[in-house]
OpenMM code with the backbone's topology and positions (N, CA, C; nanometers):
from openmm import Vec3, app, unit

residues = "UNK UNK UNK UNK UNK UNK UNK UNK UNK UNK UNK UNK UNK UNK UNK UNK UNK UNK UNK UNK UNK UNK UNK UNK UNK UNK UNK UNK UNK UNK UNK UNK UNK UNK UNK UNK UNK UNK UNK UNK UNK UNK UNK UNK UNK UNK UNK UNK UNK UNK UNK UNK UNK UNK UNK UNK UNK UNK UNK UNK UNK UNK UNK UNK UNK UNK UNK UNK UNK UNK UNK UNK UNK UNK UNK UNK UNK UNK UNK UNK UNK UNK UNK UNK UNK UNK UNK UNK UNK UNK UNK UNK UNK UNK UNK UNK UNK UNK UNK UNK UNK UNK UNK UNK UNK UNK UNK UNK UNK UNK UNK UNK UNK UNK UNK UNK UNK UNK UNK UNK UNK UNK UNK UNK UNK UNK UNK UNK UNK UNK UNK UNK UNK UNK UNK UNK UNK UNK UNK UNK UNK UNK UNK UNK UNK UNK UNK UNK UNK UNK UNK UNK UNK UNK UNK UNK UNK UNK UNK UNK UNK UNK UNK".split()
positions = [
    Vec3(0.0837, -0.1184, 0.0000),
    Vec3(0.0000, 0.0000, 0.0000),
    Vec3(0.0884, 0.1250, 0.0000),
    Vec3(0.0462, 0.2237, -0.0720),
    Vec3(0.1164, 0.3515, -0.0742),
    Vec3(0.0275, 0.4522, -0.0024),
    Vec3(0.0807, 0.5065, 0.1050),
    Vec3(0.0026, 0.5991, 0.1865),
    Vec3(-0.0267, 0.7275, 0.1093),
    Vec3(-0.1399, 0.7863, 0.1406),
    Vec3(-0.1796, 0.9111, 0.0758),
    Vec3(-0.0759, 1.0201, 0.1028),
    Vec3(-0.0229, 1.0256, 0.2243),
    Vec3(0.0763, 1.1274, 0.2571),
    Vec3(0.2050, 1.1081, 0.1762),
    Vec3(0.2387, 0.9833, 0.1448),
    Vec3(0.3551, 0.9564, 0.0599),
    Vec3(0.3303, 1.0121, -0.0793),
    Vec3(0.2114, 0.9896, -0.1306),
    Vec3(0.1774, 1.0416, -0.2637),
    Vec3(0.1805, 1.1942, -0.2656),
    Vec3(0.1309, 1.2572, -0.1608),
    Vec3(0.1329, 1.4034, -0.1549),
    Vec3(0.2776, 1.4530, -0.1579),
    Vec3(0.3648, 1.3897, -0.0805),
    Vec3(0.5061, 1.4296, -0.0818),
    Vec3(0.5678, 1.4057, -0.2188),
    Vec3(0.5349, 1.2932, -0.2806),
    Vec3(0.5871, 1.2638, -0.4137),
    Vec3(0.5433, 1.3716, -0.5134),
    Vec3(0.4208, 1.4149, -0.5010),
    Vec3(0.3656, 1.5141, -0.5939),
    Vec3(0.4118, 1.6565, -0.5648),
    Vec3(0.4562, 1.6861, -0.4409),
    Vec3(0.4827, 1.8256, -0.4047),
    Vec3(0.6228, 1.8556, -0.3526),
    Vec3(0.6977, 1.7575, -0.3113),
    Vec3(0.8255, 1.7858, -0.2447),
    Vec3(0.9203, 1.8686, -0.3317),
    Vec3(0.9217, 1.8446, -0.4615),
    Vec3(1.0116, 1.9200, -0.5491),
    Vec3(0.9650, 2.0642, -0.5713),
    Vec3(0.8451, 2.0989, -0.5259),
    Vec3(0.8008, 2.2380, -0.5347),
    Vec3(0.8958, 2.3295, -0.4586),
    Vec3(0.9670, 2.2747, -0.3624),
    Vec3(1.0639, 2.3525, -0.2841),
    Vec3(1.1764, 2.4083, -0.3700),
    Vec3(1.2019, 2.3471, -0.4852),
    Vec3(1.3107, 2.3945, -0.5709),
    Vec3(1.2948, 2.5409, -0.6099),
    Vec3(1.1727, 2.5837, -0.6342),
    Vec3(1.1505, 2.7228, -0.6737),
    Vec3(1.2044, 2.8178, -0.5672),
    Vec3(1.1751, 2.7898, -0.4430),
    Vec3(1.2230, 2.8731, -0.3329),
    Vec3(1.3733, 2.8566, -0.3136),
    Vec3(1.4209, 2.7327, -0.3158),
    Vec3(1.5629, 2.7057, -0.2933),
    Vec3(1.6498, 2.7746, -0.3982),
    Vec3(1.6067, 2.7721, -0.5228),
    Vec3(1.6878, 2.8251, -0.6324),
    Vec3(1.6642, 2.9735, -0.6609),
    Vec3(1.5707, 3.0362, -0.5895),
    Vec3(1.5301, 3.1740, -0.6209),
    Vec3(1.6474, 3.2717, -0.6263),
    Vec3(1.7418, 3.2605, -0.5359),
    Vec3(1.8527, 3.3567, -0.5314),
    Vec3(1.9826, 3.2986, -0.5846),
    Vec3(1.9732, 3.1890, -0.6557),
    Vec3(2.0961, 3.1263, -0.7059),
    Vec3(2.1453, 3.1972, -0.8314),
    Vec3(2.2723, 3.1816, -0.8562),
    Vec3(2.3356, 3.2326, -0.9775),
    Vec3(2.4180, 3.1175, -1.0347),
    Vec3(2.4619, 3.1293, -1.1583),
    Vec3(2.5490, 3.0236, -1.2111),
    Vec3(2.6726, 3.0008, -1.1224),
    Vec3(2.7229, 3.1074, -1.0636),
    Vec3(2.8408, 3.0955, -0.9768),
    Vec3(2.8080, 3.0216, -0.8468),
    Vec3(2.6942, 3.0574, -0.7833),
    Vec3(2.6609, 2.9905, -0.6569),
    Vec3(2.6218, 2.8448, -0.6812),
    Vec3(2.5656, 2.8161, -0.7976),
    Vec3(2.5263, 2.6783, -0.8289),
    Vec3(2.6469, 2.5868, -0.8486),
    Vec3(2.7539, 2.6398, -0.9036),
    Vec3(2.8686, 2.5543, -0.9369),
    Vec3(2.9830, 2.5626, -0.8368),
    Vec3(2.9727, 2.6513, -0.7384),
    Vec3(3.0807, 2.6661, -0.6395),
    Vec3(3.0829, 2.5460, -0.5454),
    Vec3(3.1984, 2.4843, -0.5374),
    Vec3(3.2166, 2.3744, -0.4427),
    Vec3(3.2724, 2.4302, -0.3119),
    Vec3(3.2396, 2.3670, -0.2006),
    Vec3(3.2983, 2.4117, -0.0733),
    Vec3(3.4463, 2.3726, -0.0694),
    Vec3(3.5230, 2.4327, 0.0219),
    Vec3(3.6657, 2.4004, 0.0318),
    Vec3(3.6935, 2.2504, 0.0520),
    Vec3(3.5979, 2.1800, 0.1090),
    Vec3(3.6151, 2.0352, 0.1314),
    Vec3(3.6181, 1.9566, 0.0009),
    Vec3(3.5690, 2.0197, -0.1070),
    Vec3(3.5610, 1.9494, -0.2350),
    Vec3(3.4307, 1.8727, -0.2526),
    Vec3(3.3403, 1.8846, -0.1542),
    Vec3(3.2097, 1.8169, -0.1644),
    Vec3(3.1336, 1.8726, -0.2850),
    Vec3(3.0266, 1.8062, -0.3209),
    Vec3(2.9480, 1.8455, -0.4365),
    Vec3(2.8973, 1.9892, -0.4276),
    Vec3(2.8871, 2.0505, -0.5429),
    Vec3(2.8245, 2.1823, -0.5563),
    Vec3(2.6726, 2.1650, -0.5553),
    Vec3(2.6017, 2.2763, -0.5487),
    Vec3(2.4554, 2.2722, -0.5570),
    Vec3(2.4127, 2.2100, -0.6896),
    Vec3(2.4792, 2.2480, -0.7967),
    Vec3(2.4478, 2.1908, -0.9280),
    Vec3(2.4631, 2.0385, -0.9261),
    Vec3(2.5692, 1.9897, -0.8670),
    Vec3(2.5909, 1.8445, -0.8629),
    Vec3(2.4831, 1.7741, -0.7810),
    Vec3(2.4346, 1.8386, -0.6765),
    Vec3(2.3221, 1.7807, -0.6010),
    Vec3(2.1970, 1.7736, -0.6886),
    Vec3(2.1727, 1.8760, -0.7685),
    Vec3(2.0585, 1.8733, -0.8617),
    Vec3(2.0742, 1.7613, -0.9641),
    Vec3(2.1946, 1.7498, -1.0213),
    Vec3(2.2200, 1.6448, -1.1199),
    Vec3(2.2048, 1.5075, -1.0563),
    Vec3(2.2500, 1.4945, -0.9321),
    Vec3(2.2360, 1.3664, -0.8616),
    Vec3(2.0890, 1.3331, -0.8391),
    Vec3(2.0096, 1.4326, -0.8031),
    Vec3(1.8661, 1.4074, -0.7857),
    Vec3(1.8044, 1.3588, -0.9162),
    Vec3(1.8413, 1.4199, -1.0266),
    Vec3(1.7890, 1.3761, -1.1566),
    Vec3(1.8333, 1.2329, -1.1857),
    Vec3(1.9603, 1.2049, -1.1656),
    Vec3(2.0113, 1.0689, -1.1908),
    Vec3(1.9430, 0.9687, -1.0989),
    Vec3(1.9231, 1.0059, -0.9730),
    Vec3(1.8583, 0.9146, -0.8780),
    Vec3(1.7145, 0.8860, -0.9192),
    Vec3(1.6469, 0.9842, -0.9776),
    Vec3(1.5121, 0.9607, -1.0309),
    Vec3(1.5168, 0.8567, -1.1423),
    Vec3(1.6170, 0.8669, -1.2285),
    Vec3(1.6348, 0.7723, -1.3380),
    Vec3(1.6574, 0.6313, -1.2831),
    Vec3(1.7422, 0.6206, -1.1825),
    Vec3(1.7702, 0.4918, -1.1174),
    Vec3(1.6421, 0.4374, -1.0539),
    Vec3(1.5691, 0.5231, -0.9814),
    Vec3(1.4474, 0.4785, -0.9138),
    Vec3(1.3439, 0.4287, -1.0143),
    Vec3(1.3270, 0.5004, -1.1241),
    Vec3(1.2297, 0.4589, -1.2250),
    Vec3(1.2664, 0.3217, -1.2819),
    Vec3(1.3943, 0.2999, -1.3058),
    Vec3(1.4401, 0.1689, -1.3522),
    Vec3(1.4103, 0.0605, -1.2476),
    Vec3(1.4346, 0.0904, -1.1222),
    Vec3(1.4066, -0.0066, -1.0152),
    Vec3(1.2572, -0.0351, -1.0053),
    Vec3(1.1780, 0.0673, -1.0180),
    Vec3(1.0328, 0.0500, -1.0145),
    Vec3(0.9881, -0.0425, -1.1279),
    Vec3(1.0404, -0.0203, -1.2473),
    Vec3(1.0069, -0.1080, -1.3607),
    Vec3(1.0496, -0.2517, -1.3336),
    Vec3(1.1651, -0.2698, -1.2732),
    Vec3(1.2112, -0.4056, -1.2413),
    Vec3(1.1213, -0.4728, -1.1379),
    Vec3(1.0794, -0.3988, -1.0357),
    Vec3(0.9905, -0.4564, -0.9338),
    Vec3(0.8590, -0.4999, -0.9973),
    Vec3(0.8130, -0.4232, -1.0940),
    Vec3(0.6866, -0.4572, -1.1601),
    Vec3(0.7018, -0.5738, -1.2576),
    Vec3(0.8223, -0.5949, -1.3100),
    Vec3(0.8434, -0.6990, -1.4113),
    Vec3(0.9032, -0.8284, -1.3555),
    Vec3(0.9736, -0.8196, -1.2432),
    Vec3(1.0442, -0.9355, -1.1884),
    Vec3(0.9894, -0.9700, -1.0501),
    Vec3(1.0179, -1.0922, -1.0065),
    Vec3(0.9796, -1.1318, -0.8715),
    Vec3(1.0926, -1.0975, -0.7754),
    Vec3(1.0685, -0.9989, -0.6914),
    Vec3(1.1587, -0.9559, -0.5857),
    Vec3(1.3038, -0.9397, -0.6330),
    Vec3(1.3266, -0.8470, -0.7264),
    Vec3(1.4640, -0.8252, -0.7730),
    Vec3(1.5517, -0.7664, -0.6628),
    Vec3(1.6793, -0.7937, -0.6711),
    Vec3(1.7780, -0.7365, -0.5784),
    Vec3(1.8480, -0.6210, -0.6473),
    Vec3(1.8758, -0.5172, -0.5701),
    Vec3(1.9416, -0.3991, -0.6227),
    Vec3(2.0734, -0.3758, -0.5505),
    Vec3(2.1708, -0.3297, -0.6252),
    Vec3(2.2961, -0.2859, -0.5643),
    Vec3(2.2724, -0.1474, -0.5057),
    Vec3(2.3511, -0.1125, -0.4085),
    Vec3(2.3434, 0.0209, -0.3517),
    Vec3(2.3963, 0.1194, -0.4554),
    Vec3(2.3226, 0.2271, -0.4796),
    Vec3(2.3668, 0.3249, -0.5794),
    Vec3(2.4700, 0.4189, -0.5185),
    Vec3(2.5808, 0.4326, -0.5889),
    Vec3(2.6851, 0.5287, -0.5518),
    Vec3(2.7274, 0.6007, -0.6799),
    Vec3(2.7137, 0.7316, -0.6799),
    Vec3(2.7457, 0.8096, -0.8002),
    Vec3(2.8886, 0.7841, -0.8461),
    Vec3(2.9810, 0.7744, -0.7511),
    Vec3(3.1214, 0.7564, -0.7879),
    Vec3(3.1491, 0.6217, -0.8548),
    Vec3(3.0550, 0.5283, -0.8474),
    Vec3(3.0694, 0.3983, -0.9141),
    Vec3(2.9836, 0.3899, -1.0406),
    Vec3(2.9143, 0.4973, -1.0743),
    Vec3(2.8228, 0.5018, -1.1885),
    Vec3(2.8962, 0.5592, -1.3094),
    Vec3(2.9144, 0.4779, -1.4119),
    Vec3(2.9866, 0.5212, -1.5318),
    Vec3(2.9178, 0.6383, -1.6013),
    Vec3(2.7863, 0.6536, -1.5832),
    Vec3(2.7159, 0.7636, -1.6494),
    Vec3(2.7107, 0.8909, -1.5643),
    Vec3(2.7523, 0.8833, -1.4378),
    Vec3(2.7442, 0.9998, -1.3496),
    Vec3(2.8167, 1.1221, -1.4067),
    Vec3(2.9381, 1.1104, -1.4597),
    Vec3(3.0042, 1.2312, -1.5124),
    Vec3(2.9214, 1.3039, -1.6186),
    Vec3(2.8493, 1.2301, -1.7026),
    Vec3(2.7680, 1.2969, -1.8049),
    Vec3(2.6465, 1.3662, -1.7417),
    Vec3(2.5912, 1.3095, -1.6358),
    Vec3(2.4809, 1.3753, -1.5648),
    Vec3(2.5324, 1.5005, -1.4938),
    Vec3(2.6480, 1.4910, -1.4298),
    Vec3(2.7054, 1.6057, -1.3584),
    Vec3(2.7422, 1.7182, -1.4547),
    Vec3(2.7747, 1.6843, -1.5784),
    Vec3(2.8154, 1.7838, -1.6783),
    Vec3(2.6973, 1.8529, -1.7464),
    Vec3(2.5761, 1.8080, -1.7203),
    Vec3(2.4590, 1.8722, -1.7820),
    Vec3(2.4499, 2.0183, -1.7396),
    Vec3(2.4037, 2.1048, -1.8272),
    Vec3(2.3714, 2.2407, -1.7818),
    Vec3(2.2619, 2.2305, -1.6745),
    Vec3(2.2651, 2.3209, -1.5790),
    Vec3(2.1692, 2.3152, -1.4681),
    Vec3(2.0252, 2.3126, -1.5174),
    Vec3(1.9948, 2.3942, -1.6162),
    Vec3(1.8575, 2.3986, -1.6679),
    Vec3(1.8165, 2.2622, -1.7243),
    Vec3(1.9086, 2.1899, -1.7865),
    Vec3(1.8797, 2.0564, -1.8400),
    Vec3(1.8635, 1.9552, -1.7268),
    Vec3(1.9472, 1.9638, -1.6231),
    Vec3(1.9345, 1.8727, -1.5078),
    Vec3(1.7970, 1.8899, -1.4429),
    Vec3(1.7526, 2.0148, -1.4289),
    Vec3(1.6213, 2.0417, -1.3697),
    Vec3(1.5102, 1.9900, -1.4609),
    Vec3(1.5244, 2.0085, -1.5909),
    Vec3(1.4228, 1.9593, -1.6851),
    Vec3(1.4123, 1.8074, -1.6777),
    Vec3(1.5253, 1.7395, -1.6725),
    Vec3(1.5227, 1.5927, -1.6613),
    Vec3(1.4618, 1.5504, -1.5286),
    Vec3(1.4990, 1.6198, -1.4230),
    Vec3(1.4447, 1.5896, -1.2906),
    Vec3(1.2920, 1.5993, -1.2926),
    Vec3(1.2387, 1.7061, -1.3480),
    Vec3(1.0929, 1.7251, -1.3513),
    Vec3(1.0247, 1.6227, -1.4420),
    Vec3(1.0861, 1.5921, -1.5550),
    Vec3(1.0286, 1.4923, -1.6457),
    Vec3(1.0260, 1.3543, -1.5798),
    Vec3(1.1361, 1.3165, -1.5188),
    Vec3(1.1424, 1.1858, -1.4527),
    Vec3(1.0452, 1.1791, -1.3351),
    Vec3(1.0300, 1.2904, -1.2619),
    Vec3(0.9360, 1.2917, -1.1496),
    Vec3(0.7949, 1.2698, -1.2014),
    Vec3(0.7588, 1.3360, -1.3096),
    Vec3(0.6245, 1.3191, -1.3667),
    Vec3(0.6027, 1.1737, -1.4086),
    Vec3(0.7049, 1.1106, -1.4634),
    Vec3(0.6934, 0.9701, -1.5041),
    Vec3(0.6776, 0.8792, -1.3825),
    Vec3(0.7501, 0.9082, -1.2747),
    Vec3(0.7365, 0.8280, -1.1523),
    Vec3(0.5954, 0.8443, -1.0955),
    Vec3(0.5484, 0.9672, -1.0877),
    Vec3(0.4136, 0.9916, -1.0346),
    Vec3(0.3094, 0.9175, -1.1180),
    Vec3(0.3202, 0.9247, -1.2491),
    Vec3(0.2240, 0.8566, -1.3364),
    Vec3(0.2274, 0.7063, -1.3134),
    Vec3(0.3466, 0.6502, -1.3036),
    Vec3(0.3609, 0.5054, -1.2839),
    Vec3(0.3021, 0.4630, -1.1492),
    Vec3(0.3373, 0.5352, -1.0445),
    Vec3(0.2921, 0.4987, -0.9096),
    Vec3(0.1420, 0.5209, -0.8944),
    Vec3(0.0907, 0.6286, -0.9528),
    Vec3(-0.0533, 0.6583, -0.9427),
    Vec3(-0.1385, 0.5504, -1.0078),
    Vec3(-0.0831, 0.4812, -1.1052),
    Vec3(-0.1591, 0.3790, -1.1777),
    Vec3(-0.1563, 0.2424, -1.1096),
    Vec3(-0.0808, 0.2272, -1.0013),
    Vec3(-0.0678, 0.0963, -0.9363),
    Vec3(-0.1923, 0.0589, -0.8571),
    Vec3(-0.2287, -0.0669, -0.8647),
    Vec3(-0.3350, -0.1184, -0.7776),
    Vec3(-0.2728, -0.1433, -0.6403),
    Vec3(-0.3573, -0.1623, -0.5391),
    Vec3(-0.3047, -0.1907, -0.4046),
    Vec3(-0.2215, -0.3178, -0.4044),
    Vec3(-0.2669, -0.4169, -0.4772),
    Vec3(-0.1930, -0.5439, -0.4844),
    Vec3(-0.0564, -0.5234, -0.5494),
    Vec3(-0.0530, -0.4534, -0.6594),
    Vec3(0.0727, -0.4289, -0.7296),
    Vec3(0.1667, -0.3447, -0.6448),
    Vec3(0.1145, -0.2492, -0.5699),
    Vec3(0.1972, -0.1628, -0.4853),
    Vec3(0.2665, -0.2403, -0.3737),
    Vec3(0.2193, -0.3611, -0.3459),
    Vec3(0.2826, -0.4442, -0.2426),
    Vec3(0.3994, -0.5264, -0.2971),
    Vec3(0.4213, -0.5216, -0.4287),
    Vec3(0.5360, -0.5935, -0.4857),
    Vec3(0.6635, -0.5403, -0.4214),
    Vec3(0.7661, -0.6237, -0.4178),
    Vec3(0.8862, -0.5867, -0.3446),
    Vec3(1.0139, -0.6027, -0.4267),
    Vec3(1.1144, -0.5310, -0.3795),
    Vec3(1.2511, -0.5444, -0.4272),
    Vec3(1.3401, -0.5526, -0.3046),
    Vec3(1.4637, -0.5930, -0.3245),
    Vec3(1.5552, -0.6087, -0.2107),
    Vec3(1.6687, -0.5070, -0.2206),
    Vec3(1.6736, -0.4197, -0.1217),
    Vec3(1.7805, -0.3200, -0.1101),
    Vec3(1.8896, -0.3817, -0.0220),
    Vec3(2.0178, -0.3625, -0.0550),
    Vec3(2.1236, -0.4275, 0.0227),
    Vec3(2.1326, -0.3820, 0.1680),
    Vec3(2.0871, -0.2623, 0.1986),
    Vec3(2.0919, -0.2134, 0.3362),
    Vec3(1.9584, -0.2326, 0.4084),
    Vec3(1.8486, -0.2044, 0.3412),
    Vec3(1.7170, -0.2061, 0.4042),
    Vec3(1.6426, -0.3371, 0.3872),
    Vec3(1.6949, -0.4265, 0.3052),
    Vec3(1.6298, -0.5549, 0.2841),
    Vec3(1.5085, -0.5433, 0.1940),
    Vec3(1.4147, -0.6343, 0.2122),
    Vec3(1.2961, -0.6377, 0.1267),
    Vec3(1.2070, -0.5171, 0.1553),
    Vec3(1.1707, -0.4472, 0.0490),
    Vec3(1.0867, -0.3283, 0.0613),
    Vec3(0.9740, -0.3334, -0.0419),
    Vec3(0.8545, -0.2956, 0.0030),
    Vec3(0.7440, -0.2794, -0.0911),
    Vec3(0.7685, -0.1508, -0.1704),
    Vec3(0.6905, -0.1305, -0.2746),
    Vec3(0.7041, -0.0076, -0.3523),
    Vec3(0.6795, 0.1139, -0.2631),
    Vec3(0.5830, 0.1054, -0.1731),
    Vec3(0.5585, 0.2156, -0.0794),
    Vec3(0.6793, 0.2440, 0.0078),
    Vec3(0.7447, 0.1395, 0.0563),
    Vec3(0.8652, 0.1582, 0.1375),
    Vec3(0.9806, 0.2131, 0.0535),
    Vec3(0.9905, 0.1672, -0.0705),
    Vec3(1.0926, 0.2207, -0.1610),
    Vec3(1.0708, 0.3708, -0.1818),
    Vec3(0.9457, 0.4111, -0.1957),
    Vec3(0.9145, 0.5530, -0.2136),
    Vec3(0.9522, 0.6343, -0.0901),
    Vec3(0.9291, 0.5799, 0.0279),
    Vec3(0.9658, 0.6514, 0.1511),
    Vec3(1.1161, 0.6763, 0.1549),
    Vec3(1.1959, 0.5750, 0.1208),
    Vec3(1.3412, 0.5931, 0.1173),
    Vec3(1.3788, 0.6947, 0.0097),
    Vec3(1.3193, 0.6823, -0.1077),
    Vec3(1.3452, 0.7729, -0.2194),
    Vec3(1.3206, 0.9185, -0.1773),
    Vec3(1.2087, 0.9441, -0.1112),
    Vec3(1.1740, 1.0800, -0.0702),
    Vec3(1.2631, 1.1312, 0.0427),
    Vec3(1.3013, 1.0435, 0.1349),
    Vec3(1.3935, 1.0843, 0.2421),
    Vec3(1.5298, 1.1192, 0.1822),
    Vec3(1.5770, 1.0366, 0.0902),
    Vec3(1.7042, 1.0624, 0.0229),
    Vec3(1.6984, 1.1952, -0.0520),
    Vec3(1.5887, 1.2182, -0.1215),
    Vec3(1.5713, 1.3437, -0.1940),
    Vec3(1.5735, 1.4626, -0.0980),
    Vec3(1.5048, 1.4497, 0.0145),
    Vec3(1.5029, 1.5574, 0.1143),
    Vec3(1.6428, 1.5919, 0.1623),
    Vec3(1.7250, 1.4900, 0.1822),
    Vec3(1.8640, 1.5126, 0.2229),
    Vec3(1.9374, 1.5961, 0.1185),
    Vec3(1.9194, 1.5629, -0.0087),
    Vec3(1.9901, 1.6372, -0.1139),
    Vec3(1.9327, 1.7769, -0.1338),
    Vec3(1.8041, 1.7963, -0.1117),
    Vec3(1.7480, 1.9311, -0.1157),
    Vec3(1.8099, 2.0166, -0.0049),
    Vec3(1.8275, 1.9582, 0.1119),
    Vec3(1.8919, 2.0286, 0.2239),
    Vec3(2.0372, 2.0618, 0.1892),
    Vec3(2.1095, 1.9655, 0.1337),
    Vec3(2.2483, 1.9894, 0.0945),
    Vec3(2.2563, 2.0992, -0.0120),
    Vec3(2.1619, 2.0993, -0.1033),
    Vec3(2.1543, 2.2022, -0.2059),
    Vec3(2.1386, 2.3393, -0.1406),
    Vec3(2.0511, 2.3498, -0.0417),
    Vec3(2.0321, 2.4758, 0.0303),
    Vec3(2.1606, 2.5190, 0.0988),
    Vec3(2.2285, 2.4247, 0.1637),
    Vec3(2.3535, 2.4564, 0.2326),
    Vec3(2.4600, 2.5056, 0.1356),
    Vec3(2.4761, 2.4362, 0.0227),
    Vec3(2.5776, 2.4765, -0.0755),
    Vec3(2.5510, 2.6167, -0.1275),
    Vec3(2.4246, 2.6467, -0.1567),
    Vec3(2.3915, 2.7799, -0.2067),
    Vec3(2.4158, 2.8864, -0.1001),
    Vec3(2.3797, 2.8583, 0.0245),
    Vec3(2.4044, 2.9540, 0.1328),
    Vec3(2.5536, 2.9749, 0.1526),
    Vec3(2.6298, 2.8651, 0.1528),
    Vec3(2.7756, 2.8769, 0.1673),
    Vec3(2.8351, 2.9610, 0.0552),
    Vec3(2.7912, 2.9362, -0.0674),
    Vec3(2.8441, 3.0101, -0.1833),
    Vec3(2.8081, 3.1582, -0.1757),
    Vec3(2.6864, 3.1888, -0.1315),
    Vec3(2.6460, 3.3302, -0.1198),
    Vec3(2.7211, 3.4017, -0.0090),
    Vec3(2.7510, 3.3273, 0.0980),
    Vec3(2.8141, 3.3891, 0.2148),
    Vec3(2.9668, 3.3868, 0.2102),
    Vec3(3.0218, 3.3240, 0.1091),
    Vec3(3.1678, 3.3166, 0.0985),
    Vec3(3.2238, 3.4583, 0.0808),
    Vec3(3.3299, 3.4844, 0.1516),
    Vec3(3.3925, 3.6160, 0.1398),
    Vec3(3.4509, 3.6334, 0.0012),
    Vec3(3.4336, 3.7485, -0.0593),
    Vec3(3.4935, 3.7694, -0.1917),
    Vec3(3.6458, 3.7702, -0.1788),
    Vec3(3.7135, 3.7309, -0.2846),
    Vec3(3.8597, 3.7286, -0.2784),
    Vec3(3.9146, 3.8706, -0.2578),
    Vec3(4.0254, 3.8780, -0.1887),
    Vec3(4.0892, 4.0083, -0.1646),
    Vec3(4.1410, 4.0649, -0.2969),
    Vec3(4.1250, 4.1968, -0.3157),
    Vec3(4.1747, 4.2550, -0.4396),
    Vec3(4.3272, 4.2465, -0.4458),
    Vec3(4.3775, 4.2275, -0.5656),
    Vec3(4.5221, 4.2198, -0.5806),
    Vec3(4.5792, 4.3608, -0.5887),
    Vec3(4.7007, 4.3791, -0.5350),
    Vec3(4.7607, 4.5150, -0.5333),
    Vec3(4.7991, 4.5651, -0.6687),
] * unit.nanometer
topology = app.Topology()
chain = topology.addChain("A")
for resn in residues:
    res = topology.addResidue(resn, chain)
    for name in ("N", "CA", "C"):
        topology.addAtom(name, app.Element.getBySymbol(name[0]), res)
């Protein structure tokens, strides 16, 4: 079963992007922190890629009996560099398109079909509803990281003028 509140979050959680990105610039989007962690843009690209991965997993759960999934790690994904290299506007467009496809797929599931399961290496057997809960929690983490990166980039002291 997929809870109504899960569906509401699936349908609305990305609405936060409008507010999060309101004061961003190309510079703040691509600025990495001194630690070398991902930029805001890379978090957006990762969210888009993760949607692509999730949609593939959803299709597998619907087509196979309890498929097993490897843990997704961007640094082990051969296609990650091409996703990270997308222009920000393209990453956002893909993210929104993939989200619409996920919503359409999940909205069409019967209660019986929504109980189908896949096996995550850390969380074990999960129904589609449980997979969605993890997906949305993971997304929330990256939305928060995106906010932090943009705030850090905006608050970074400008370089000292050269003499």
